[in-house]
C-alpha positions in Angstrom: -30.1 -2.3 -23.6 -27.7 -3.1 -20.7 -24.7 -0.9 -20.2 -21.5 -0.9 -18.2 -23.2 1.1 -15.5 -25.9 -1.5 -15.0 -25.9 -3.7 -11.9 -25.1 -7.4 -12.2 -28.1 -9.7 -11.7 -26.4 -13.1 -11.8 -22.7 -14.2 -12.0 -21.3 -17.6 -12.6 -17.7 -18.0 -11.3 -15.7 -21.0 -12.4 -18.8 -23.2 -12.1 -18.4 -27.0 -12.4 -21.4 -29.3 -12.6 -21.5 -33.1 -12.7 -24.0 -35.9 -13.1 -23.1 -39.1 -11.3 -19.7 -37.7 -10.8 -19.2 -37.2 -14.5 -18.3 -33.5 -15.3 -20.7 -31.9 -17.8 -19.9 -28.2 -17.1 -16.3 -27.1 -16.6 -15.0 -23.9 -15.0 -17.6 -21.7 -16.6 -17.7 -18.0 -15.9 -20.0 -15.2 -17.1 -22.2 -12.5 -15.8 -25.6 -11.0 -16.7 -26.4 -7.4 -16.1 -29.7 -5.7 -15.4 -31.9 -5.7 -18.5 -29.4 -7.7 -20.5 -30.2 -10.8 -22.7 -27.6 -13.5 -22.9 -28.1 -16.3 -25.5 -26.5 -19.6 -24.7 -26.0 -21.8 -27.8 -24.4 -25.1 -28.6 -25.1 -28.7 -29.7 -27.4 -31.0 -27.7 -25.5 -32.2 -24.7 -23.2 -29.2 -24.5 -24.5 -28.3 -21.0 -26.9 -25.4 -21.9 -29.9 -26.5 -20.0 -27.8 -27.7 -17.1 -26.5 -24.1 -16.7 -29.9 -22.6 -16.0 -31.3 -25.5 -14.0 -28.4 -25.4 -11.5 -29.2 -22.1 -9.7 -32.7 -23.3 -8.9 -31.7 -26.8 -7.7 -33.3 -28.5 -10.7 -30.5 -30.9 -11.5 -32.2 -33.9 -9.9 -30.7 -36.3 -7.4 -27.8 -37.2 -9.8 -26.7 -33.6 -10.6 -24.5 -31.5 -8.4 -22.6 -28.2 -8.6 -19.2 -29.4 -7.7 -17.2 -26.2 -7.9 -17.4 -22.4 -8.2 -20.3 -20.1 -7.3 -23.5 -18.9 -8.9 -24.2 -15.5 -7.3 -27.5 -13.8 -7.3 -26.6 -10.6 -5.6 -24.4 -11.7 -2.7 -26.1 -15.1 -2.4 -24.5 -18.3 -3.7 -27.6 -20.1 -4.9 -26.3 -23.7 -4.9 -25.6 -23.4 -1.2 -29.2 -22.7 -0.3 -31.5 -25.3 1.2 -34.6 -26.3 -0.8 -37.0 -24.2 1.1 -34.7 -21.2 0.7 -34.5 -21.8 -3.0 -38.3 -21.6 -3.3 -38.2 -18.1 -2.0 -36.2 -17.1 -5.1 -38.0 -19.2 -7.6 -40.9 -17.1 -9.0 -40.5 -13.9 -7.1 -36.9 -13.1 -8.1 -36.2 -15.7 -10.8 -38.8 -16.8 -13.3 -38.5 -19.9 -15.5 -40.0 -20.9 -18.8 -39.3 -24.4 -20.2 -39.6 -25.9 -23.7 -42.9 -27.7 -22.9 -45.0 -25.4 -20.9 -47.9 -27.9 -20.9 -45.8 -30.3 -18.7 -45.5 -27.6 -16.0 -49.2 -27.1 -15.6 -51.5 -29.5 -13.6 -53.9 -31.0 -16.2 -57.1 -30.9 -14.1 -56.7 -27.5 -12.4 -57.6 -24.2 -14.1 -55.0 -21.7 -15.1 -56.5 -19.3 -12.5 -56.1 -21.8 -9.7 -52.5 -22.6 -10.6 -51.4 -19.0 -11.1 -53.1 -17.8 -7.9 -51.4 -20.6 -5.9 -48.0 -19.6 -7.3 -48.5 -15.9 -6.4 -49.8 -16.8 -2.9 -46.5 -18.7 -2.3 -44.8 -15.3 -2.2 -47.5 -12.7 -1.5 -50.6 -12.3 0.7 -52.9 -11.2 -2.1 -56.7 -11.6 -2.4 -58.2 -13.4 -5.3 -59.7 -10.2 -6.7 -56.3 -8.5 -6.6 -54.7 -11.4 -8.2 -57.2 -11.6 -11.0 -56.8 -7.9 -11.8 -53.0 -8.3 -11.9 -53.2 -11.6 -13.9 -55.6 -10.1 -16.5 -53.4 -7.1 -16.9 -50.4 -9.3 -17.5 -52.2 -11.5 -20.0 -53.3 -8.4 -21.9 -49.6 -7.4 -22.1 -49.0 -10.7 -23.7 -51.6 -10.2 -26.3 -54.5 -12.1 -24.8 -57.8 -10.3 -25.3 -60.1 -13.0 -23.7 -58.3 -12.9 -20.3 -61.2 -14.3 -18.3 -61.5 -17.3 -20.6 -57.8 -18.0 -20.3 -58.0 -17.9 -16.5 -61.0 -20.2 -16.5 -59.4 -22.7 -19.0 -57.8 -26.0 -18.2 -54.3 -26.4 -19.8 -55.6 -29.0 -22.3 -58.0 -26.4 -23.6 -55.2 -24.2 -24.8 -52.9 -24.8 -27.8 -49.2 -25.4 -27.3 -48.5 -21.9 -28.4 -51.0 -20.4 -26.0 -49.7 -22.6 -23.1 -46.2 -21.2 -23.8 -47.4 -17.6 -23.8 -49.4 -18.2 -20.6 -46.4 -19.7 -19.0 -44.4 -16.7 -19.9 -47.0 -14.3 -18.6 -47.2 -16.4 -15.4 -43.4 -16.2 -15.0 -43.6 -12.4 -15.1 -46.5 -12.0 -12.7 -44.2 -11.4 -9.7 -41.9 -9.2 -11.9 -38.7 -11.2 -11.3 -35.3 -9.6 -12.0 -34.2 -12.6 -14.0 -36.0 -14.9 -16.5 -34.5 -18.3 -17.3 -35.8 -19.5 -20.7 -34.9 -23.0 -21.8 -35.7 -23.6 -25.5 -38.9 -21.5 -25.1 -39.7 -21.5 -28.9 -38.4 -24.8 -30.2 -41.7 -26.6 -30.1 -43.7 -23.8 -31.7 -44.4 -22.8 -35.3 -42.7 -19.8 -36.8 -45.6 -17.4 -36.2 -45.9 -18.2 -32.5 -42.1 -18.3 -32.2 -42.1 -14.6 -33.3 -44.9 -13.8 -30.9 -43.1 -15.4 -27.9 -39.8 -13.6 -28.9 -41.6 -10.2 -29.0 -43.2 -10.9 -25.6 -39.9 -11.7 -24.0 -38.5 -8.5 -25.4 -41.5 -6.7 -24.0 -40.7 -8.1 -20.5 -37.2 -6.7 -20.8 -38.5 -3.4 -22.1 -41.3 -2.8 -19.6 -39.9 -4.5 -16.5 -36.1 -4.4 -17.0 -36.0 -8.1 -16.8 -32.7 -9.8 -17.6 -33.0 -13.0 -19.6 -30.8 -16.1 -19.9 -32.0 -17.7 -23.2 -31.0 -21.3 -24.0 -31.7 -22.1 -27.6 -30.6 -23.9 -30.8 -32.1 -21.1 -32.8 -29.2 -18.9 -33.9 -31.7 -16.5 -35.6 -33.5 -16.0 -32.3 -30.2 -15.2 -30.6 -29.3 -12.7 -33.4 -32.6 -10.9 -33.0 -32.8 -10.9 -29.2 -29.5 -11.3 -27.4 -27.1 -8.6 -26.4 -24.4 -11.2 -25.7 -23.9 -14.8 -26.7 -22.1 -17.7 -24.9 -21.1 -20.6 -27.2 -20.8 -23.9 -25.3 -19.1 -27.2 -26.4 -18.8 -30.2 -24.1 -19.5 -28.0 -21.1 -16.8 -25.4 -21.8 -16.9 -21.9 -23.1 -15.8 -21.6 -26.7 -16.7 -17.9 -27.2 -18.4 -15.3 -25.1 -19.1 -11.7 -26.0 -21.3 -9.3 -27.9 -23.7 -11.0 -30.2 -22.9 -9.1 -33.4 -19.2 -9.7 -32.9 -19.4 -13.4 -32.4 -22.1 -14.1 -35.0 -20.6 -11.8 -37.6 -16.9 -12.5 -36.9 -16.6 -15.9 -35.1 -13.1 -16.8 -33.9 -13.6 -20.4 -33.1 -14.0 -23.2 -35.7 -16.9 -24.7 -33.6 -18.8 -21.4 -33.7 -18.3 -21.2 -37.5 -19.7 -24.7 -37.8 -22.8 -23.8 -35.8 -23.4 -20.8 -38.0 -22.8 -22.8 -41.2 -25.6 -25.1 -40.1 -28.0 -22.2 -40.5 -26.5 -20.4 -43.5 -29.7 -18.8 -44.7 -30.3 -17.1 -41.3 -26.7 -16.0 -41.2 -26.8 -14.3 -44.6 -30.0 -12.6 -43.7 -28.5 -11.2 -40.6 -25.5 -9.8 -42.4 -27.4 -8.2 -45.3 
């Protein structure tokens, strides 16, 4: 668990983000410490995914950070040029999206794609890469590691693709993992497995995680802190148990009431 003595990994200071000059995130501030997990929750369109796309320049041509700073260490990420951002993406900041299959090239093997991603940041031989990749896949509960590396994405189930994407994101041991709805397209059994593997990444590598999700139960089980968003603004921000057990805002209470069974289970 993160503590007050831990170093900050990323800080959002009065961040404003717009699409086509229409504000979608307004004056948002929060920080994530080393080894900490922050769950970001809110309705669709509240700005959750926008928050974690902004640091890596993934807002598209119509999106723009119009105010504030997103600090990774002393670096304001939105100010970086595209080639500079690529140095951070993967090696320092890993990303996992809702549909992992869409991030893989359909007619290249997992080995080829993962090796290329690692070579972007390190001069490593294929043999060294394979040893590291197989070790990471084993950490994420894959026994048949060579078959996974030899596979094309379409040969893997959606759940396997998501878990491979998570293992891939951790290959360079980034300090921060951005996870955008990583379990929403998965069945309950695989959701639990992905959750456990993200917790493993935090436990073994000290990785901090920004977790965007609709799943309040997932946040309750994983997150140290939670940020509740509505229309791009912070409604509540603080320790998970405080906010989920004793919500102060009516909007947060409505979110929790939409999953009453999970809420009661967490309070038992």
